[in-house]
N, CA, C and O atoms as a printed pandas DataFrame, in Angstrom:
     atom_number atom_name residue_name chain_id  residue_number  x_coord  y_coord  z_coord
0              1         N          UNK        A               1    0.971   -0.983   -0.066
1              2        CA          UNK        A               1    0.059    0.105   -0.049
2              3         C          UNK        A               1    0.847    1.309   -0.091
3              4         O          UNK        A               1    1.932    1.179    0.477
4              5         N          UNK        A               2    0.612    2.521   -0.629
5              6        CA          UNK        A               2    1.286    3.496   -0.514
6              7         C          UNK        A               2    0.948    4.415    0.260
7              8         O          UNK        A               2    0.053    5.253    0.154
8              9         N          UNK        A               3    1.610    4.257    0.960
9             10        CA          UNK        A               3    1.236    5.564    2.503
10            11         C          UNK        A               3    0.839    7.241    2.359
11            12         O          UNK        A               3   -0.016    7.928    2.916
12            13         N          UNK        A               4    1.905    7.548    1.318
13            14        CA          UNK        A               4    2.363    9.120    0.982
14            15         C          UNK        A               4    0.118    9.795    0.591
15            16         O          UNK        A               4   -0.303   10.937    0.771
16            17         N          UNK        A               5   -0.709    8.577    0.080
17            18        CA          UNK        A               5   -2.202    9.246    0.158
18            19         C          UNK        A               5   -2.113   10.038    1.389
19            20         O          UNK        A               5   -2.338   11.236    1.220
20            21         N          UNK        A               6   -1.740    9.534    3.021
21            22        CA          UNK        A               6   -2.167   10.385    4.416
22            23         C          UNK        A               6   -1.229   11.378    3.939
23            24         O          UNK        A               6   -1.584   12.347    4.611
24            25         N          UNK        A               7   -0.301   11.762    3.249
25            26        CA          UNK        A               7    0.868   12.500    3.480
26            27         C          UNK        A               7    0.482   14.362    3.606
27            28         O          UNK        A               7    1.129   15.340    3.981
28            29         N          UNK        A               8   -0.857   14.152    3.091
29            30        CA          UNK        A               8   -1.835   15.745    3.243
30            31         C          UNK        A               8   -2.082   15.948    4.218
31            32         O          UNK        A               8   -2.300   17.099    4.597
32            33         N          UNK        A               9   -2.142   14.935    4.977
33            34        CA          UNK        A               9   -2.952   14.453    6.585
34            35         C          UNK        A               9   -2.430   15.105    7.365
35            36         O          UNK        A               9   -2.819   16.072    8.020
36            37         N          UNK        A              10   -0.991   14.285    7.287
37            38        CA          UNK        A              10    0.531   14.238    8.462
38            39         C          UNK        A              10   -0.078   16.052    8.415
39            40         O          UNK        A              10   -0.892   16.799    8.960
40            41         N          UNK        A              11    1.342   16.032    7.003
41            42        CA          UNK        A              11    1.332   17.255    7.414
42            43         C          UNK        A              11   -0.088   18.949    7.474
43            44         O          UNK        A              11    0.358   20.001    7.931
44            45         N          UNK        A              12   -0.899   18.931    7.213
45            46        CA          UNK        A              12   -1.536   19.163    7.967
46            47         C          UNK        A              12   -1.509   19.822    9.518
47            48         O          UNK        A              12   -1.563   20.989    9.904
48            49         N          UNK        A              13   -1.382   18.312   10.353
49            50        CA          UNK        A              13   -1.213   18.457   11.578
50            51         C          UNK        A              13   -0.125   18.168   12.317
51            52         O          UNK        A              13   -0.114   17.559   13.387
52            53         N          UNK        A              14    0.844   18.643   11.693
53            54        CA          UNK        A              14    2.110   17.961   12.060
54            55         C          UNK        A              14    2.116   19.183   13.321
55            56         O          UNK        A              14    2.302   18.999   14.524
56            57         N          UNK        A              15    1.919   20.122   12.796
57            58        CA          UNK        A              15    2.658   21.122   13.993
58            59         C          UNK        A              15    1.617   22.270   14.463
59            60         O          UNK        A              15    1.775   23.473   14.675
60            61         N          UNK        A              16    0.229   21.218   14.560
61            62        CA          UNK        A              16   -1.350   20.720   15.414
62            63         C          UNK        A              16   -0.765   21.010   16.811
63            64         O          UNK        A              16    0.385   20.626   16.597
64            65         N          UNK        A              17   -0.762   21.395   18.006
65            66        CA          UNK        A              17   -0.443   21.921   20.013
66            67         C          UNK        A              17   -0.746   20.618   20.308
67            68         O          UNK        A              17   -0.276   19.844   21.143
68            69         N          UNK        A              18   -1.876   20.468   19.231
69            70        CA          UNK        A              18   -2.613   19.103   20.147
70            71         C          UNK        A              18   -2.294   17.544   19.641
71            72         O          UNK        A              18   -1.907   16.519   20.203
72            73         N          UNK        A              19   -2.560   17.810   18.662
73            74        CA          UNK        A              19   -2.249   16.746   18.084
74            75         C          UNK        A              19   -0.547   15.598   17.584
75            76         O          UNK        A              19    0.578   15.885   17.174
76            77         N          UNK        A              20   -1.333   14.189   17.960
77            78        CA          UNK        A              20    0.493   13.827   17.469
78            79         C          UNK        A              20    0.046   13.164   15.865
79            80         O          UNK        A              20   -0.983   12.557   15.568
80            81         N          UNK        A              21    1.102   13.491   15.083
81            82        CA          UNK        A              21    0.973   12.413   14.698
82            83         C          UNK        A              21    1.636   11.321   14.277
83            84         O          UNK        A              21    2.604   11.457   13.529
84            85         N          UNK        A              22    1.078    9.679   14.833
85            86        CA          UNK        A              22    1.469    8.354   14.509
86            87         C          UNK        A              22    1.966    8.010   13.555
87            88         O          UNK        A              22    1.259    7.721   12.589
88            89         N          UNK        A              23    3.310    7.921   13.492
89            90        CA          UNK        A              23    4.277    6.978   12.285
90            91         C          UNK        A              23    5.501    6.233   12.751
91            92         O          UNK        A              23    6.131    6.435   13.789
92            93         N          UNK        A              24    5.652    5.653   12.143
93            94        CA          UNK        A              24    6.147    4.354   12.286
94            95         C          UNK        A              24    5.445    3.079   12.578
95            96         O          UNK        A              24    4.239    2.845   12.499
96            97         N          UNK        A              25    6.428    2.289   12.934
97            98        CA          UNK        A              25    5.478    0.687   13.353
98            99         C          UNK        A              25    4.322    0.860   14.453
99           100         O          UNK        A              25    4.019    1.632   15.363
100          101         N          UNK        A              26    3.850   -0.324   13.828
101          102        CA          UNK        A              26    2.498    0.162   14.747
102          103         C          UNK        A              26    1.422    0.907   14.133
103          104         O          UNK        A              26    1.846    1.596   13.205
104          105         N          UNK        A              27    0.083    1.016   14.341
105          106        CA          UNK        A              27   -1.066    2.001   13.753
106          107         C          UNK        A              27   -0.823    2.957   13.743
107          108         O          UNK        A              27   -0.556    3.630   14.739
108          109         N          UNK        A              28   -0.842    3.477   12.148
109          110        CA          UNK        A              28   -0.522    4.980   11.714
110          111         C          UNK        A              28   -1.380    5.708   11.421
111          112         O          UNK        A              28   -2.070    5.606   10.406
112          113         N          UNK        A              29   -1.509    6.939   12.649
113          114        CA          UNK        A              29   -2.608    7.812   12.693
114          115         C          UNK        A              29   -2.341    9.552   13.183
115          116         O          UNK        A              29   -1.574   10.458   12.856
116          117         N          UNK        A              30   -3.301    9.386   14.002
117          118        CA          UNK        A              30   -3.772   11.231   14.302
118          119         C          UNK        A              30   -4.008   10.473   16.126
119          120         O          UNK        A              30   -4.295    9.293   16.330
120          121         N          UNK        A              31   -3.793   11.521   17.206
121          122        CA          UNK        A              31   -3.583   11.182   18.324
122          123         C          UNK        A              31   -3.930   12.704   19.113
123          124         O          UNK        A              31   -4.107   13.842   18.679
124          125         N          UNK        A              32   -3.928   12.313   20.007
125          126        CA          UNK        A              32   -4.908   13.194   20.587
126          127         C          UNK        A              32   -4.757   13.110   22.400
127          128         O          UNK        A              32   -5.807   12.675   22.874
128          129         N          UNK        A              33   -3.667   13.436   23.507
129          130        CA          UNK        A              33   -3.409   12.863   24.645
130          131         C          UNK        A              33   -3.605   11.561   24.239
131          132         O          UNK        A              33   -4.390   10.829   24.842
132          133         N          UNK        A              34   -3.018   11.222   23.350
133          134        CA          UNK        A              34   -2.078    9.785   23.561
134          135         C          UNK        A              34   -2.824    8.985   22.934
135          136         O          UNK        A              34   -2.296    7.916   22.624
136          137         N          UNK        A              35   -4.287    9.205   22.529
137          138        CA          UNK        A              35   -5.294    8.557   21.952
138          139         C          UNK        A              35   -5.922    8.798   21.318
139          140         O          UNK        A              35   -6.717    9.737   21.340
140          141         N          UNK        A              36   -5.606    7.310   19.863
141          142        CA          UNK        A              36   -6.135    7.482   18.536
142          143         C          UNK        A              36   -7.312    8.233   17.974
143          144         O          UNK        A              36   -8.431    8.196   18.486
144          145         N          UNK        A              37   -7.071    8.763   17.135
145          146        CA          UNK        A              37   -9.325    9.352   16.620
146          147         C          UNK        A              37   -9.031    9.224   15.335
147          148         O          UNK        A              37  -10.050    8.935   14.707
148          149         N          UNK        A              38   -7.830    9.335   14.478
149          150        CA          UNK        A              38   -7.968    8.613   13.486
150          151         C          UNK        A              38   -6.932    7.768   12.973
151          152         O          UNK        A              38   -5.784    7.981   13.363
152          153         N          UNK        A              39   -7.087    7.122   12.407
153          154        CA          UNK        A              39   -6.391    5.840   11.781
154          155         C          UNK        A              39   -6.096    5.451   10.618
155          156         O          UNK        A              39   -6.889    4.800    9.938
156          157         N          UNK        A              40   -4.668    5.862   10.131
157          158        CA          UNK        A              40   -4.878    5.375    8.414
158          159         C          UNK        A              40   -5.292    4.512    8.145
159          160         O          UNK        A              40   -4.342    3.822    8.516
160          161         N          UNK        A              41   -6.158    3.623    7.667
161          162        CA          UNK        A              41   -6.123    1.775    7.327
162          163         C          UNK        A              41   -6.670    1.204    5.917
163          164         O          UNK        A              41   -7.783    1.018    5.425
164          165         N          UNK        A              42   -5.640    1.063    5.608
165          166        CA          UNK        A              42   -5.325    0.363    3.839
166          167         C          UNK        A              42   -5.712    1.252    3.033
167          168         O          UNK        A              42   -6.515    1.038    2.125
168          169         N          UNK        A              43   -5.182    2.342    3.279
169          170        CA          UNK        A              43   -5.951    2.681    2.055
170          171         C          UNK        A              43   -6.809    3.839    2.155
171          172         O          UNK        A              43   -6.895    4.684    1.264
172          173         N          UNK        A              44   -7.559    3.878    3.449
173          174        CA          UNK        A              44   -8.432    4.695    3.908
174          175         C          UNK        A              44   -8.582    5.557    5.444
175          176         O          UNK        A              44   -7.759    6.103    6.179
176          177         N          UNK        A              45   -9.082    5.493    5.462
177          178        CA          UNK        A              45   -8.810    6.233    6.781
178          179         C          UNK        A              45  -10.299    6.075    7.968
179          180         O          UNK        A              45  -11.463    6.184    7.582
180          181         N          UNK        A              46   -9.916    5.822    9.316
181          182        CA          UNK        A              46  -10.792    5.228   10.053
182          183         C          UNK        A              46  -10.657    6.095   11.442
183          184         O          UNK        A              46   -9.639    6.083   12.135
184          185         N          UNK        A              47  -12.657    7.369   11.946
185          186        CA          UNK        A              47  -12.100    8.629   12.344
186          187         C          UNK        A              47  -13.347    8.323   13.426
187          188         O          UNK        A              47  -14.463    7.880   13.155
188          189         N          UNK        A              48  -13.050    8.528   14.141
189          190        CA          UNK        A              48  -13.438    7.793   15.837
190          191         C          UNK        A              48  -14.418    9.399   16.349
191          192         O          UNK        A              48  -13.886   10.425   16.774
192          193         N          UNK        A              49  -16.077    9.159   16.121
193          194        CA          UNK        A              49  -17.164   10.560   16.412
194          195         C          UNK        A              49  -17.408    9.483   17.376
195          196         O          UNK        A              49  -17.003    8.428   17.862
196          197         N          UNK        A              50  -18.458   10.531   17.356
197          198        CA          UNK        A              50  -19.643   10.075   18.663
198          199         C          UNK        A              50  -20.749    9.956   17.844
199          200         O          UNK        A              50  -21.255   10.647   16.959
200          201         N          UNK        A              51  -21.117    8.342   18.650
201          202        CA          UNK        A              51  -22.075    7.076   18.183
202          203         C          UNK        A              51  -22.865    7.838   16.883
203          204         O          UNK        A              51  -22.864    7.532   15.691
204          205         N          UNK        A              52  -23.536    8.950   17.595
205          206        CA          UNK        A              52  -24.767    9.464   16.471
206          207         C          UNK        A              52  -24.611   10.273   15.662
207          208         O          UNK        A              52  -25.543   10.671   14.963
208          209         N          UNK        A              53  -22.756   10.942   15.507
209          210        CA          UNK        A              53  -22.817   11.631   14.169
210          211         C          UNK        A              53  -22.300   10.485   13.362
211          212         O          UNK        A              53  -22.454   10.515   12.141
212          213         N          UNK        A              54  -21.422    9.012   14.203
213          214        CA          UNK        A              54  -21.398    8.182   12.981
214          215         C          UNK        A              54  -22.449    8.193   12.210
215          216         O          UNK        A              54  -22.421    8.478   11.012
216          217         N          UNK        A              55  -23.661    7.813   12.995
217          218        CA          UNK        A              55  -24.707    7.495   12.360
218          219         C          UNK        A              55  -25.476    7.958   11.317
219          220         O          UNK        A              55  -26.051    7.299   10.451
220          221         N          UNK        A              56  -25.421    9.566   11.533
221          222        CA          UNK        A              56  -25.401   10.737   11.019
222          223         C          UNK        A              56  -25.313   10.698    9.777
223          224         O          UNK        A              56  -26.286   10.680    9.023
224          225         N          UNK        A              57  -23.999   10.678    9.392
225          226        CA          UNK        A              57  -22.518   10.466    8.439
226          227         C          UNK        A              57  -23.191    9.584    7.417
227          228         O          UNK        A              57  -23.517    9.819    6.253
228          229         N          UNK        A              58  -23.330    8.330    8.289
229          230        CA          UNK        A              58  -23.234    6.863    7.226
230          231         C          UNK        A              58  -24.381    7.422    6.713
231          232         O          UNK        A              58  -24.198    7.071    5.548
232          233         N          UNK        A              59  -25.943    8.320    6.668
233          234        CA          UNK        A              59  -27.206    7.736    6.268
234          235         C          UNK        A              59  -26.561    8.987    5.309
235          236         O          UNK        A              59  -26.402    8.523    4.180
236          237         N          UNK        A              60  -26.211   10.153    5.356
237          238        CA          UNK        A              60  -25.859   11.185    4.793
238          239         C          UNK        A              60  -24.642   10.873    3.796
239          240         O          UNK        A              60  -23.826   11.752    3.518
240          241         N          UNK        A              61  -24.560    9.543    3.260
241          242        CA          UNK        A              61  -23.538    9.234    2.617
242          243         C          UNK        A              61  -22.058    9.293    2.781
243          244         O          UNK        A              61  -21.360    8.618    2.024
244          245         N          UNK        A              62  -21.420   10.172    3.866
245          246        CA          UNK        A              62  -20.520   10.656    4.079
246          247         C          UNK        A              62  -19.116    9.421    4.465
247          248         O          UNK        A              62  -17.912    9.600    4.288
248          249         N          UNK        A              63  -19.746    8.319    4.971
249          250        CA          UNK        A              63  -18.668    7.504    5.106
250          251         C          UNK        A              63  -19.447    5.788    5.251
251          252         O          UNK        A              63  -20.610    5.532    4.941
252          253         N          UNK        A              64  -18.614    4.982    5.698
253          254        CA          UNK        A              64  -19.344    4.280    6.165
254          255         C          UNK        A              64  -18.679    3.216    7.080
255          256         O          UNK        A              64  -17.560    3.209    7.593
256          257         N          UNK        A              65  -19.927    2.118    7.145
257          258        CA          UNK        A              65  -19.790    1.920    9.098
258          259         C          UNK        A              65  -18.114    1.490    8.672
259          260         O          UNK        A              65  -17.567    1.543    7.570
260          261         N          UNK        A              66  -17.595    1.075    9.945
261          262        CA          UNK        A              66  -16.246    0.289   10.360
262          263         C          UNK        A              66  -16.459   -1.118   11.049
263          264         O          UNK        A              66  -17.387   -1.433   11.793
264          265         N          UNK        A              67  -15.623   -1.727   10.725
265          266        CA          UNK        A              67  -15.575   -3.015   11.169
266          267         C          UNK        A              67  -14.600   -3.776   10.904
267          268         O          UNK        A              67  -14.341   -4.233    9.791
268          269         N          UNK        A              68  -13.884   -3.995   12.104
269          270        CA          UNK        A              68  -12.429   -4.060   12.616
270          271         C          UNK        A              68  -12.136   -5.504   12.026
271          272         O          UNK        A              68  -10.977   -5.910   11.939
272          273         N          UNK        A              69  -13.247   -6.286   11.615
273          274        CA          UNK        A              69  -12.731   -8.003   11.261
274          275         C          UNK        A              69  -13.651   -8.923   12.636
275          276         O          UNK        A              69  -13.648  -10.079   13.058
276          277         N          UNK        A              70  -14.090   -8.139   12.842
277          278        CA          UNK        A              70  -14.821   -8.822   13.934
278          279         C          UNK        A              70  -16.435   -9.886   13.698
279          280         O          UNK        A              70  -16.745  -10.991   14.143
280          281         N          UNK        A              71  -17.268   -8.753   12.659
281          282        CA          UNK        A              71  -18.095   -9.215   12.073
282          283         C          UNK        A              71  -19.786   -7.428   12.487
283          284         O          UNK        A              71  -20.948   -7.267   12.114
284          285         N          UNK        A              72  -18.843   -6.652   13.350
285          286        CA          UNK        A              72  -19.256   -6.116   13.724
286          287         C          UNK        A              72  -19.020   -4.466   13.715
287          288         O          UNK        A              72  -18.065   -4.113   14.407
288          289         N          UNK        A              73  -19.730   -3.431   13.052
289          290        CA          UNK        A              73  -19.116   -2.732   12.885
290          291         C          UNK        A              73  -19.155   -2.037   13.978
291          292         O          UNK        A              73  -19.991   -2.601   14.684
292          293         N          UNK        A              74  -18.719   -1.103   14.551
293          294        CA          UNK        A              74  -17.994   -0.055   15.553
294          295         C          UNK        A              74  -18.850    0.874   16.225
295          296         O          UNK        A              74  -18.190    1.891   16.009
296          297         N          UNK        A              75  -19.666    1.197   16.767
297          298        CA          UNK        A              75  -20.377    2.421   17.117
298          299         C          UNK        A              75  -20.216    4.137   16.604
299          300         O          UNK        A              75  -20.988    5.023   16.237
300          301         N          UNK        A              76  -18.320    3.945   16.888
301          302        CA          UNK        A              76  -18.088    4.849   17.771
302          303         C          UNK        A              76  -16.589    5.386   16.097
303          304         O          UNK        A              76  -15.748    6.207   16.464
304          305         N          UNK        A              77  -16.481    4.982   14.865
305          306        CA          UNK        A              77  -16.010    4.672   14.344
306          307         C          UNK        A              77  -16.514    4.789   12.647
307          308         O          UNK        A              77  -17.393    4.018   12.261
308          309         N          UNK        A              78  -16.014    5.609   11.857
309          310        CA          UNK        A              78  -16.172    5.443   10.386
310          311         C          UNK        A              78  -15.258    5.579    9.364
311          312         O          UNK        A              78  -14.497    6.505    9.084
312          313         N          UNK        A              79  -15.484    4.348    8.779
313          314        CA          UNK        A              79  -14.601    4.601    7.429
314          315         C          UNK        A              79  -15.168    5.536    6.404
315          316         O          UNK        A              79  -16.288    5.620    5.899
316          317         N          UNK        A              80  -13.529    6.535    6.174
317          318        CA          UNK        A              80  -13.664    7.569    5.454
318          319         C          UNK        A              80  -12.774    7.179    3.627
319          320         O          UNK        A              80  -11.737    7.640    3.149
320          321         N          UNK        A              81  -13.754    6.188    3.077
321          322        CA          UNK        A              81  -12.715    5.688    1.461
322          323         C          UNK        A              81  -12.062    6.606    1.221
323          324         O          UNK        A              81  -12.443    7.694    1.652
324          325         N          UNK        A              82  -10.617    6.506    0.309
325          326        CA          UNK        A              82   -9.532    6.958   -0.203
326          327         C          UNK        A              82  -10.295    7.750   -1.146
327          328         O          UNK        A              82   -9.864    8.900   -1.236
328          329         N          UNK        A              83  -11.878    7.338   -2.301
329          330        CA          UNK        A              83  -12.351    7.845   -2.716
330          331         C          UNK        A              83  -13.081    9.611   -2.216
331          332         O          UNK        A              83  -13.497   10.488   -2.973
332          333         N          UNK        A              84  -13.036    9.612   -1.372
333          334        CA          UNK        A              84  -13.468   11.110   -0.134
334          335         C          UNK        A              84  -12.245   11.413    0.269
335          336         O          UNK        A              84  -12.035   11.925    1.368
336          337         N          UNK        A              85  -11.274   11.112   -0.622
337          338        CA          UNK        A              85   -9.506   11.755    0.244
338          339         C          UNK        A              85  -10.529   13.187    0.872
339          340         O          UNK        A              85  -10.761   13.483    2.044
340          341         N          UNK        A              86  -10.909   13.754   -0.180
341          342        CA          UNK        A              86  -10.430   16.118    0.210
342          343         C          UNK        A              86  -11.599   15.900    1.101
343          344         O          UNK        A              86  -12.263   16.937    1.086
344          345         N          UNK        A              87  -12.180   14.939    1.927
345          346        CA          UNK        A              87  -13.266   15.066    3.525
346          347         C          UNK        A              87  -12.489   15.144    4.344
347          348         O          UNK        A              87  -12.923   15.892    5.220
348          349         N          UNK        A              88  -11.082   14.605    4.678
349          350        CA          UNK        A              88  -10.210   13.645    5.056
350          351         C          UNK        A              88   -9.940   14.997    6.950
351          352         O          UNK        A              88  -10.063   14.946    8.174
352          353         N          UNK        A              89   -9.434   16.188    5.551
353          354        CA          UNK        A              89   -9.213   17.133    7.179
354          355         C          UNK        A              89  -10.171   17.256    8.000
355          356         O          UNK        A              89  -10.194   16.923    9.185
356          357         N          UNK        A              90  -11.597   18.110    6.894
357          358        CA          UNK        A              90  -12.713   17.820    7.327
358          359         C          UNK        A              90  -13.370   17.196    8.582
359          360         O          UNK        A              90  -14.021   17.659    9.519
360          361         N          UNK        A              91  -12.930   15.932    8.222
361          362        CA          UNK        A              91  -13.178   14.910    9.690
362          363         C          UNK        A              91  -12.163   15.087   10.632
363          364         O          UNK        A              91  -12.140   15.697   11.702
364          365         N          UNK        A              92  -11.433   14.517   10.102
365          366        CA          UNK        A              92  -10.455   14.922   11.272
366          367         C          UNK        A              92  -10.662   16.057   12.941
367          368         O          UNK        A              92  -10.726   16.141   14.167
368          369         N          UNK        A              93  -10.676   16.578   11.841
369          370        CA          UNK        A              93  -11.013   17.893   12.895
370          371         C          UNK        A              93  -11.877   17.642   13.668
371          372         O          UNK        A              93  -11.545   17.576   14.852
372          373         N          UNK        A              94  -13.248   17.417   13.318
373          374        CA          UNK        A              94  -14.141   17.163   13.807
374          375         C          UNK        A              94  -14.287   16.329   14.453
375          376         O          UNK        A              94  -14.940   16.558   15.471
376          377         N          UNK        A              95  -13.674   14.650   14.191
377          378        CA          UNK        A              95  -13.239   14.022   15.062
378          379         C          UNK        A              95  -12.641   14.651   16.893
379          380         O          UNK        A              95  -12.809   14.597   18.112
380          381         N          UNK        A              96  -11.778   15.282   15.602
381          382        CA          UNK        A              96  -10.280   16.252   17.240
382          383         C          UNK        A              96  -11.272   17.128   18.220
383          384         O          UNK        A              96  -10.847   17.858   19.116
384          385         N          UNK        A              97  -12.906   16.902   17.849
385          386        CA          UNK        A              97  -12.948   18.649   18.151
386          387         C          UNK        A              97  -14.395   17.583   19.097
387          388         O          UNK        A              97  -14.790   18.281   20.031
388          389         N          UNK        A              98  -14.977   16.552   19.066
389          390        CA          UNK        A              98  -15.855   15.083   19.611
390          391         C          UNK        A              98  -14.664   14.639   20.518
391          392         O          UNK        A              98  -15.133   13.646   21.076
392          393         N          UNK        A              99  -13.782   14.753   20.843
393          394        CA          UNK        A              99  -12.834   12.941   21.339
394          395         C          UNK        A              99  -12.455   14.311   22.227
395          396         O          UNK        A              99  -11.246   14.129   22.083
396          397         N          UNK        A             100  -12.516   15.653   23.104
397          398        CA          UNK        A             100  -11.783   16.799   23.220
398          399         C          UNK        A             100  -12.261   16.870   24.686
399          400         O          UNK        A             100  -11.895   17.796   25.411
């Protein structure tokens, strides 16, 4: 997988005082207070939001349910496909506001 698709997102948050860009081994994404709120996932982006927000965004067609492989979608995560990467920064900003 080409991880360069995440470069714009990482660059946007690199100097943000409340965000740590997690790179290297293990899960890659964005952290606030040491907890991942956006994760790079198989070329897409998974974002943590309030369950009601996740439901609303899925109903609007702005993302997909995120199933981490358990057969059951997570209520507080939404998968934003690469085809909607123009919304990634906006979705991460929303997530950051909701996880504070």
